[in-house]
C-alpha positions in Angstrom: 2.6 31.1 29.9 1.8 27.9 28.3 0.0 26.5 31.2 -1.8 30.0 31.5 -3.1 29.6 27.7 -3.8 26.2 28.2 -6.2 27.2 31.0 -7.6 29.6 29.0 -8.5 27.0 25.8 -10.3 24.9 28.4 -12.6 27.7 30.3 -13.4 28.9 26.9 -14.4 25.0 25.8 -16.1 24.6 28.9 -17.9 27.5 29.4 -17.5 30.2 26.6 -18.5 28.4 23.5 -18.8 32.1 21.6 -15.4 33.2 22.6 -14.1 30.0 21.5 -15.9 30.5 18.0 -14.0 33.6 17.6 -10.6 32.4 18.5 -10.5 29.3 16.9 -8.8 30.8 13.8 -5.3 31.7 15.7 -5.4 28.2 17.5 -2.4 26.5 17.3 -3.2 22.8 19.1 -1.1 20.7 16.9 -4.0 17.9 17.3 -3.4 14.0 16.7 -1.3 12.9 13.3 -3.5 10.8 11.3 -1.5 10.5 8.7 2.1 10.9 7.3 3.9 10.5 4.1 6.9 11.0 1.9 6.3 12.1 -1.6 8.9 13.3 -4.1 7.7 14.5 -7.4 10.2 15.9 -10.5 10.0 19.3 -10.9 8.1 21.4 -13.0 5.4 18.9 -12.0 2.3 20.1 -9.9 1.7 18.2 -6.5 -1.7 17.0 -4.8 -0.9 16.8 -0.9 -4.3 14.9 0.2 -6.4 16.6 3.4 -10.0 14.8 3.5 -12.6 13.9 6.7 -15.5 13.3 6.1 -16.6 14.7 10.1 -15.2 18.2 8.4 -18.6 18.6 6.3 -20.5 20.5 8.1 -23.7 20.2 6.2 -24.4 16.7 7.4 -25.3 18.3 11.3 -28.9 20.3 9.7 -30.9 18.1 11.0 -30.0 18.9 14.9 -33.0 17.1 16.2 -31.8 13.8 14.7 -28.1 14.3 15.8 -28.3 14.5 19.5 -30.0 12.0 22.2 -30.0 11.8 25.7 -31.7 8.6 27.5 -31.7 7.3 30.9 -31.6 3.7 31.3 -32.2 1.7 34.1 -30.9 -1.8 35.2 -32.6 -4.0 38.5 -31.0 -7.0 39.8 -33.5 -8.1 42.4 -36.3 -9.6 42.0 -34.6 -10.7 38.7 -32.7 -8.9 36.2 -34.4 -6.6 34.1 -33.3 -3.2 31.9 -35.5 -0.9 30.2 -35.8 2.5 29.2 -36.6 5.2 31.4 -37.3 8.0 29.1 -35.0 10.1 26.6 -35.2 13.4 24.5 -33.2 15.0 21.7 -33.6 18.9 20.6 -36.2 18.8 18.1 -39.2 16.6 20.0 -40.3 16.6 24.0 -39.0 14.1 26.1 -40.3 10.1 26.7 -41.2 8.4 29.5 -42.1 5.0 28.3 -43.5 3.6 31.8 -46.9 5.2 32.4 -46.9 5.1 36.0 -43.9 6.9 35.7 -45.5 9.9 33.9 -45.6 13.0 36.2 -43.0 11.5 38.8 -39.6 10.7 37.0 -38.6 13.8 34.1 -35.4 16.0 32.9 -35.1 19.6 32.7 -36.9 21.1 29.5 -33.7 23.1 29.3 -31.3 20.0 28.7 -29.5 21.2 25.5 -29.6 25.2 26.4 -27.6 24.6 30.1 -26.0 21.0 29.1 -28.3 19.4 32.7 -30.0 16.3 32.0 -30.5 15.3 35.6 -32.8 13.0 36.5 -35.6 13.7 39.0 -37.5 10.9 40.6 -40.2 12.3 43.4 -41.8 10.0 45.6 -38.9 7.3 45.6 -40.7 3.6 45.7 -38.8 0.6 46.5 -38.8 -1.0 42.9 -37.1 2.1 41.8 -33.9 0.4 43.3 -31.3 0.0 40.9 -28.3 1.1 38.1 -29.3 4.4 36.5 -27.3 5.3 33.6 -27.2 8.8 31.6 -26.4 8.6 28.1 -25.2 11.0 25.9 -25.0 10.5 22.0 -23.8 13.0 19.1 -24.0 10.8 16.3 -22.3 13.8 13.7 -19.2 13.9 16.2 -19.2 10.1 17.0 -19.3 11.1 20.6 -20.6 8.6 23.3 -21.0 9.4 26.8 -22.3 8.0 30.1 -22.7 8.3 33.7 -23.8 5.0 36.1 -25.3 6.0 39.2 -27.0 3.1 41.8 -29.8 4.2 43.5 -30.6 2.2 47.1 -33.8 3.0 49.4 -33.9 2.7 52.8 -36.6 3.2 55.5 -34.9 5.0 57.9 -33.9 8.5 57.4 -30.2 8.2 59.2 -28.6 5.5 57.0 -29.2 8.1 53.9 -26.3 9.4 52.7 -24.0 9.2 49.4 -20.3 7.6 48.4 -18.5 6.5 45.8 -17.5 2.7 45.9 -14.7 2.2 43.6 -17.2 2.8 40.1 -19.5 4.9 40.2 -21.5 7.0 42.6 -24.1 5.6 45.5 -27.4 7.2 46.6 -29.3 6.0 49.9 -31.9 8.0 50.1 -35.1 7.6 52.4 -38.5 6.0 51.0 -41.0 8.6 49.6 -38.6 11.6 49.5 -37.6 13.2 46.0 -33.8 12.7 44.5 -32.3 14.4 41.6 -29.5 12.2 40.5 -27.3 14.5 38.4 -26.0 14.6 35.3 -24.4 17.4 33.7 -22.2 18.0 30.8 -21.6 21.9 30.4 -19.7 21.3 26.6 -20.8 23.3 23.7 -21.6 19.7 21.8 -24.2 19.1 23.9 -26.1 22.7 23.9 -27.8 25.0 21.5 -27.1 28.9 20.3 -23.5 27.5 18.6 -22.7 27.6 15.4 -21.4 25.2 13.6 -19.7 27.5 10.7 -17.4 29.0 13.4 -16.4 25.9 15.3 -14.6 24.0 11.9 -11.5 25.8 10.7 -8.5 24.1 8.3 -5.4 25.4 7.7 -1.9 24.5 6.3 1.6 25.1 7.6 4.9 24.8 5.7 8.1 24.2 7.3 11.2 24.5 5.0 14.6 22.1 5.8 16.1 23.4 8.9 13.2 25.4 10.9 12.0 24.2 13.5 8.3 23.6 14.0 7.6 26.6 15.6 8.8 28.7 13.5 7.0 27.0 10.2 5.1 29.4 7.7 1.1 29.5 7.8 0.1 29.1 4.4 -3.7 29.6 4.8 -6.6 29.7 7.0 -9.9 28.0 6.1 -13.8 28.7 7.4 -16.4 26.6 7.2 -18.6 29.9 7.0 -16.6 30.8 3.5 -13.9 32.9 4.8 -10.2 32.3 3.7 -7.2 34.3 4.7 -4.1 34.0 2.3 -0.6 34.2 3.7 2.0 35.2 1.3 1.7 35.3 -2.7 1.7 31.9 -3.2 -2.3 31.3 -3.6 -2.6 34.4 -5.2 -0.6 33.8 -7.8 -2.4 30.2 -8.1 1.0 28.8 -7.2 -0.8 27.1 -4.5 -4.7 26.7 -4.4 -7.0 24.4 -2.3 -10.8 23.9 -3.4 -13.6 26.4 -3.3 -16.3 23.9 -1.8 -13.5 22.2 0.4 -16.1 22.5 3.9 -18.9 20.7 1.5 -17.1 18.2 0.0 -14.6 17.6 3.4 -11.7 17.7 1.1 -8.9 20.1 1.7 -5.9 19.0 -0.4 -3.5 21.4 -1.1 -2.3 21.6 -4.8 1.0 22.5 -6.2 1.7 23.8 -9.5 5.3 23.9 -11.2 7.4 22.4 -8.5 11.0 23.9 -7.8 13.6 22.4 -5.6 12.8 25.5 -2.7 8.8 23.9 -2.6 10.5 21.1 -0.7 9.8 20.3 2.8 7.2 19.5 5.4 3.6 20.4 5.0 1.1 19.8 7.3 -2.9 19.9 6.7 -4.7 20.8 10.7 -8.1 19.9 10.9 -10.1 21.9 13.7 -13.6 21.0 14.7 -13.8 22.5 17.9 -17.7 21.7 18.1 -17.0 18.4 17.9 -13.6 18.1 19.9 -11.7 16.9 17.0 -8.2 17.9 16.0 -6.2 16.0 13.6 -2.9 16.6 11.6 -1.8 15.2 8.7 2.1 15.2 7.4 3.8 15.7 3.9 7.5 15.3 3.3 7.9 16.6 0.0 11.3 16.1 -2.0 11.7 17.6 -4.8 13.8 15.5 -7.5 14.9 16.3 -11.1 13.3 17.5 -13.8 11.4 14.8 -16.0 13.2 14.8 -19.4 11.7 16.6 -22.5 10.2 15.2 -25.8 12.1 15.4 -28.8 10.6 17.8 -31.1 12.9 16.9 -34.4 12.3 14.4 -36.8 14.3 11.5 -35.5 17.7 10.8 -38.3 17.6 8.1 -40.4 20.4 5.7 -39.3 21.7 2.6 -41.4 22.5 0.3 -39.0 21.8 -0.6 -35.3 25.2 0.3 -34.1 25.1 3.9 -35.2 21.9 3.9 -33.1 21.8 6.7 -30.1 21.8 4.7 -26.9 18.7 5.3 -24.9 19.0 6.5 -21.1 18.0 3.0 -20.1 20.3 1.2 -22.6 23.3 3.7 -21.1 22.3 2.8 -17.1 22.3 -0.7 -18.3 25.7 -0.5 -19.5 26.4 1.4 -17.4 25.6 -1.1 -14.8 27.5 -4.0 -16.3 30.7 -2.4 -16.6 30.2 -1.7 -12.6 29.6 -5.7 -12.2 32.4 -6.7 -14.2 34.8 -4.3 -12.9 33.9 -5.4 -9.4 34.0 -9.1 -10.1 37.7 -8.4 -11.6 38.7 -6.7 -8.4 37.1 -9.4 -6.5 39.5 -12.1 -8.1 42.2 -10.0 -8.4 42.0 -9.6 -4.6 41.8 -13.1 -3.7 44.2 -14.2 -6.5 46.7 -11.6 -4.5 46.1 -13.3 -1.3 46.5 -17.1 -2.8 50.2 -15.9 -4.2 51.2 -14.4 -0.8 50.0 -17.8 1.0 52.3 -19.5 -1.3 55.3 -17.8 -1.5 55.3 -17.5 2.1 55.2 -21.2 2.5 57.3 -21.9 -0.4 60.2 -19.6 2.0 59.0 -21.9 5.0 59.8 -24.7 3.1 63.3 -23.4 1.8 64.2 -22.2 5.2 63.7 -25.5 6.6 65.5 -27.6 4.0 68.5 -25.1 4.4 68.5 -25.6 8.0 68.4 -28.6 8.0 71.5 -29.0 5.8 73.6 -27.0 7.9 72.9 -28.9 10.8 73.8 -32.5 9.0 77.0 -30.6 7.9 77.8 -29.7 11.2 77.2 -33.0 12.5 79.1 -35.0 10.3 82.3 -32.4 11.0 81.6 -33.1 14.6 81.5 -36.8 14.0 84.9 -36.7 12.2 87.0 -34.5 14.8 85.9 -36.7 17.1 87.2 -39.7 15.1 90.5 -38.0 14.2 90.6 -37.6 18.3 89.7 -40.6 19.1 93.3 -42.2 17.2 95.6 -40.3 19.2 96.7 -41.5 22.0 98.0 -40.3 25.4 102.0 -40.3 24.5 101.0 -39.0 20.8 100.9 -42.3 19.1 97.8 -43.5 16.8 96.0 -46.4 16.8 94.7 -47.8 13.7 90.5 -49.1 13.3 89.8 -52.0 12.2 88.5 -50.6 9.6 92.1 -49.2 8.0 93.3 -52.9 8.7 90.9 -53.9 6.6 92.0 -51.4 3.7 95.9 -52.2 4.1 95.2 -55.5 4.7 93.8 -56.3 1.3 96.2 -58.2 0.0 95.2 -61.9 0.7 97.5 -63.8 2.6 99.3 -66.9 1.9 98.5 -69.8 4.3 102.7 -70.1 4.9 102.1 -66.8 6.9 99.1 -67.3 8.7 101.1 -68.6 11.8 104.1 -66.3 11.3 104.0 -63.3 14.0 107.0 -61.5 12.8 105.4 -61.4 9.1 102.2 -59.7 10.4 104.2 -57.7 12.8 106.2 -56.6 9.8 103.2 -55.7 7.7 101.6 -53.8 10.4 104.5 -51.4 11.1 104.6 -51.0 6.9 100.9 -50.1 7.3 101.2 -47.7 10.3 104.1 -46.2 7.8 102.1 -45.3 5.3 99.1 -44.1 7.7 101.7 -41.7 9.1 102.9 -40.5 5.7 99.1 -39.9 4.6 98.6 -38.0 7.9 102.0 -35.8 7.5 101.0 -35.2 4.1 
């Protein structure tokens, strides 16, 4: 269904400009987005959504004879490169042929601005007619420029006559002395008379509330260059919204919204359609309604004795709040890092204490093991005890007289006494 509607619109543009003008008011063609803005305003204020275009000022096209121009140019490459104007024509003037030799031999139909046929007719083709011909269509008001190139070659043999496409332009090979028609046909209403411009220009505003699909947007107003204005809903009749009455005279279609309320927020779009010029533009505005502005106090301000009693303004309160937030943030940041430091310190202290305790236990076990080993070493296989040198030294601390040094009996007796004392100590 969508493809069928698109095909009908294309046919209307090409062949039925009058029908297109009648249906232009209800066209839903989205157009090209040329501007998109976010606007935030306080509640109760007035919003101005700007939508301006100089191309929509239709009064500029009153002098149509100066707005539309058609001309043919010829470019020759031999015997040397040259460019010359063949002829031109506008609606308010007859066609003008620049070379007197070509008058009556080269022309375009006088009905070109009625049917869009600007084909160049060349009678009695000469060898000097060879070159590249360009058909140029200019519409200065609509800022549209179109060009069509055709290459003309001349031959003396009828068998070599043909037409083909060289990948860039159409090539005509014609017989010397014959006549040829180089086509340049444009059926668009832009190049034809009989189309009222005020029926071709339409502007409308749409509103899309939050959460609503684009194809379900509400139509606010339709504006026509003829002066007709169609309003949808009570917003315009209640002067809640308005558009300037001379919108098409100034090209200013800005939407004014007074006494903004929260329900006014949403997506606003301005559509500008100039079917005659083939222009379809769209401007989008996302409007957000904020809190209302604080009202100015009407009562006389009280007189305060000192600065401490003065009420604090919103800016001062905001600064104090920000300062308190910053202080709390800094304190929290410091406490957090202090906790990390204390936890790390306690963990290290615990590891050091554990290492010391384990080391002492290990040393104590080694001492006990050495003591037990030394005791076991003194017990002989027969159950008798032997003395270490240290024990002998302890028991033999008294100095020996020189008279006993060589007495073996005395030494044996002293050894027996020491062993006896050692046994008593062990049994105790």
